[in-house]
FITIDO-41045 format. One line per 8 residues: number of its first residue (from 1); for each residue z, x, y of C-alpha. Coordinates in steps of 0.25 Angstrom, whole numbers, plus 2048, in hexadecimal, padded with zeros to 3 digits. Example, Ala and Ser with C-alpha at 12.3 -4.5 7.8 and 13.67 -1.06 7.14 Angstrom:
REM residues 2
1 = 81F:831:7EE ~ 81D:837:7FC
REM end
This chain:
REM residues 302
1 = ACB:1E2:9CB ~ ABF:1EA:9CD ~ ABC:1EE:9DC ~ AAE:1F1:9E0 ~ AAB:1F7:9EE ~ AA0:1F0:9F6 ~ A9A:1F0:A04 ~ A98:1E5:A0E
9 = A94:1EA:A1C ~ A8F:1DE:A23 ~ A92:1DE:A32 ~ A97:1D0:A35 ~ A99:1D1:A44 ~ A96:1DA:A50 ~ A9E:1D8:A5D ~ A91:1DB:A64
17 = A85:1D2:A66 ~ A7B:1DD:A61 ~ A78:1EC:A61 ~ A6F:1F1:A6B ~ A63:1FA:A68 ~ A54:1FB:A67 ~ A54:1FB:A58 ~ A4C:201:A4C
25 = A3E:205:A4B ~ A35:20E:A42 ~ A32:21C:A46 ~ A26:21E:A4D ~ A19:21A:A45 ~ A21:215:A3A ~ A20:206:A34 ~ A28:208:A28
33 = A34:210:A23 ~ A3A:214:A16 ~ A49:218:A15 ~ A50:21C:A09 ~ A5F:219:A08 ~ A6B:21B:9FF ~ A74:210:9FA ~ A83:20E:9F9
41 = A89:202:9F1 ~ A7C:1FA:9F3 ~ A7B:1FE:A02 ~ A70:204:A09 ~ A73:211:A10 ~ A69:216:A1A ~ A69:224:A20 ~ A68:222:A30
49 = A67:22C:A3B ~ A6E:228:A48 ~ A6B:22F:A56 ~ A62:239:A4E ~ A6E:241:A49 ~ A78:238:A42 ~ A75:235:A33 ~ A7C:229:A2E
57 = A7B:220:A21 ~ A7B:211:A24 ~ A7C:205:A1B ~ A70:1FC:A1D ~ A78:1EF:A20 ~ A70:1E2:A22 ~ A7D:1DB:A24 ~ A80:1E3:A31
65 = A78:1E4:A3E ~ A77:1F2:A43 ~ A7C:201:A40 ~ A8B:203:A3E ~ A91:211:A3D ~ A9F:213:A37 ~ AA7:220:A37 ~ AAF:22A:A40
73 = AA2:233:A40 ~ A9C:229:A4A ~ AA8:228:A53 ~ AA2:232:A5D ~ A95:22B:A5D ~ A9B:21E:A61 ~ AA4:225:A6B ~ A98:22B:A72
81 = A8E:220:A72 ~ A96:213:A70 ~ A91:207:A78 ~ A9D:1FE:A75 ~ AA7:1FB:A6B ~ AA5:1EF:A62 ~ AAA:1E8:A55 ~ AA4:1E2:A49
89 = AA8:1DC:A3D ~ AA5:1DD:A2E ~ AAB:1D7:A22 ~ AB9:1DB:A1E ~ AC7:1D9:A23 ~ AC9:1E4:A2D ~ AC3:1DD:A39 ~ AB9:1E1:A43
97 = AB4:1EF:A43 ~ AB4:1F6:A51 ~ AA8:1FF:A54 ~ AA0:205:A5F ~ A92:201:A63 ~ A88:20C:A67 ~ A7A:20E:A69 ~ A72:217:A5F
105 = A66:21E:A65 ~ A5F:221:A58 ~ A61:21B:A49 ~ A57:221:A3F ~ A54:21F:A30 ~ A47:222:A2A ~ A3C:21E:A33 ~ A45:214:A3A
113 = A4A:217:A48 ~ A54:20F:A50 ~ A58:211:A5E ~ A62:20B:A68 ~ A6A:204:A5D ~ A78:1FF:A5E ~ A81:206:A54 ~ A8F:202:A50
121 = A99:20D:A4D ~ AA6:20B:A46 ~ AAD:219:A47 ~ ABB:214:A42 ~ AB7:213:A33 ~ AAD:216:A29 ~ AA4:20B:A23 ~ AA7:20F:A15
129 = AB3:218:A12 ~ AAE:21C:A04 ~ AA0:220:A09 ~ A9F:22A:A15 ~ A90:22B:A14 ~ A8E:21D:A19 ~ A8F:21C:A28 ~ A8C:20D:A2C
137 = A82:202:A2C ~ A75:1FF:A31 ~ A72:1F0:A32 ~ A67:1E5:A32 ~ A63:1E8:A40 ~ A59:1F2:A3A ~ A52:1E7:A32 ~ A4E:1E0:A3F
145 = A44:1EB:A42 ~ A3D:1ED:A34 ~ A3A:1E6:A27 ~ A44:1ED:A1D ~ A42:1EF:A0E ~ A4E:1F4:A06 ~ A4B:1F9:9F8 ~ A58:1FB:9F1
153 = A53:201:9E5 ~ A4B:20C:9EC ~ A56:20D:9F7 ~ A4B:20C:A02 ~ A4A:204:A0F ~ A3C:202:A15 ~ A3A:1FD:A23 ~ A2D:1F6:A27
161 = A29:1F1:A35 ~ A23:1E5:A2D ~ A20:1E1:A1F ~ A13:1E6:A19 ~ A0B:1DA:A14 ~ A0E:1D7:A05 ~ A1A:1E0:A05 ~ A24:1D5:A01
169 = A1B:1CD:9F8 ~ A24:1D1:9EC ~ A31:1CE:9F3 ~ A39:1C1:9F4 ~ A3A:1BC:A03 ~ A47:1B6:A08 ~ A49:1B0:A15 ~ A53:1B8:A1D
177 = A5B:1B3:A29 ~ A62:1BC:A33 ~ A70:1B7:A37 ~ A77:1C0:A41 ~ A6D:1CA:A3F ~ A6F:1CC:A30 ~ A65:1C7:A25 ~ A69:1BB:A1C
185 = A62:1B4:A11 ~ A65:1A7:A0A ~ A68:1A7:9FB ~ A6B:19C:9F1 ~ A77:19F:9E9 ~ A7D:198:9DC ~ A8C:19C:9DC ~ A95:199:9D0
193 = A8A:190:9CA ~ A8A:186:9D5 ~ A7F:181:9DE ~ A76:18A:9E5 ~ A79:18C:9F4 ~ A72:193:9FF ~ A79:19F:A04 ~ A75:1A8:A10
201 = A77:1B7:A0C ~ A78:1C3:A16 ~ A6E:1CE:A11 ~ A78:1D9:A12 ~ A74:1E7:A0E ~ A81:1EC:A13 ~ A88:1E5:A07 ~ A88:1EC:9F9
209 = A8B:1DF:9F2 ~ A81:1D6:9ED ~ A84:1C7:9F0 ~ A91:1C5:9F8 ~ A98:1B9:9FD ~ AA2:1BA:A09 ~ AAD:1B0:A0B ~ ABD:1AF:A0C
217 = ABD:1A5:A01 ~ AB8:1A8:9F2 ~ AB6:199:9F0 ~ AA9:196:9E8 ~ AA8:1A4:9E3 ~ AAD:1A8:9D5 ~ AB0:1B6:9D3 ~ AA9:1BC:9C6
225 = AB3:1C7:9C3 ~ AC0:1CD:9C8 ~ AB9:1D8:9D0 ~ ABA:1DB:9DF ~ AB0:1E1:9E8 ~ AB6:1E9:9F4 ~ AAC:1E9:A00 ~ AAC:1F3:A0B
233 = AA9:1EB:A18 ~ AA8:1EE:A26 ~ AB5:1E8:A2A ~ ABD:1EC:A1D ~ ABD:1EA:A0E ~ ABA:1DC:A08 ~ ABB:1D7:9FA ~ AB3:1CF:9F1
241 = AB1:1CA:9E2 ~ AA4:1C8:9DA ~ AA0:1B9:9D9 ~ A97:1B1:9D0 ~ A89:1AD:9D6 ~ A80:1A6:9CC ~ A73:1A8:9D4 ~ A6E:1AE:9E1
249 = A60:1AA:9E6 ~ A5A:1B1:9F1 ~ A4C:1AC:9F4 ~ A45:1AB:9E6 ~ A4E:1B6:9E1 ~ A59:1B1:9D7 ~ A65:1BA:9D3 ~ A6E:1B4:9C8
257 = A7C:1B9:9C9 ~ A7B:1C3:9D4 ~ A86:1CC:9D7 ~ A8F:1C5:9E2 ~ A9C:1C7:9E9 ~ AA6:1BE:9F1 ~ AAC:1C7:9FC ~ AB8:1C2:A03
265 = AB7:1C2:A13 ~ AC1:1BE:A1E ~ AB9:1B3:A25 ~ AC2:1B4:A31 ~ ABC:1C2:A34 ~ AAF:1C1:A2D ~ AA5:1BB:A37 ~ A99:1BC:A2E
273 = A8F:1B0:A2D ~ A8B:1B3:A1F ~ A93:1B0:A12 ~ A8B:1B8:A08 ~ A82:1C4:A07 ~ A78:1CC:9FF ~ A7A:1DB:9FE ~ A75:1E8:9F9
281 = A7B:1E4:9EB ~ A70:1D9:9EA ~ A64:1E0:9F2 ~ A65:1ED:9EA ~ A5C:1E7:9DF ~ A52:1E3:9EA ~ A48:1E8:9F4 ~ A4C:1E1:A01
289 = A43:1DF:A0D ~ A49:1DA:A1A ~ A3E:1D4:A23 ~ A46:1D0:A30 ~ A3A:1CB:A38 ~ A36:1C0:A2D ~ A45:1BE:A29 ~ A42:1C1:A1B
297 = A49:1C8:A10 ~ A40:1CD:A04 ~ A46:1D1:9F7 ~ A3F:1D7:9EA ~ A46:1DD:9DE ~ A46:1EC:9DD
REM end
């Protein structure tokens, strides 16, 4: 059996109703920002400065909401500025993650400035034990303030205050629905040669997989080979296998035999509302635009 490491970082549940803060904006006089990023296992790693003096590398994770920091080096930060203790849950078998909620005075990257933002700190463990250069996550809250374009090939992110007329004329537009503050699209799937079925997909840049299905039963999915994928998740490791999907239709885009995995989850502890997602393994072939104000996702082949 071949074992491949993958990553699934969606935060499924916060024990708080929301994180306080005044939000993100452009630096004075700016209406557009260009940010270069690095990648790790199809994930987007953003360089971010906190409180004007702390440099961190954060995974851009549309499956989560806000900023989450992991590691002992943040213990002093949480001890001195913590508002309260909280818990949240991600996929995995290790249960809820205990953390501190604090208010960050400044969050900066490129020409983007955030202030008064709620930040979650988990000082008891690292996010990714094999990569000390990744400090945490920055979630979809950022997208509610801007139009965001991700160019996976060029490894750039552009943020606009609004779309320029004609800018998306060459893109495929797909209606996007916000569920619990996270973006979803509806796709059409043909699995195992059977009839097409509509499936709601979480748009999850915090997953390094392409198309992923989550369930505690593999019924209806046929493994294509005896390989296994080991996924690092926020609440421990979970496992999956490649499965056969004949066709994935997203808007007018039709992808035959897309890479797909079935991932085992424990439904008694997994409170998520979605059963499938599209991750970085899929989007790395595209330019992707999130327009939160019009609830539209735009896709164009790189």
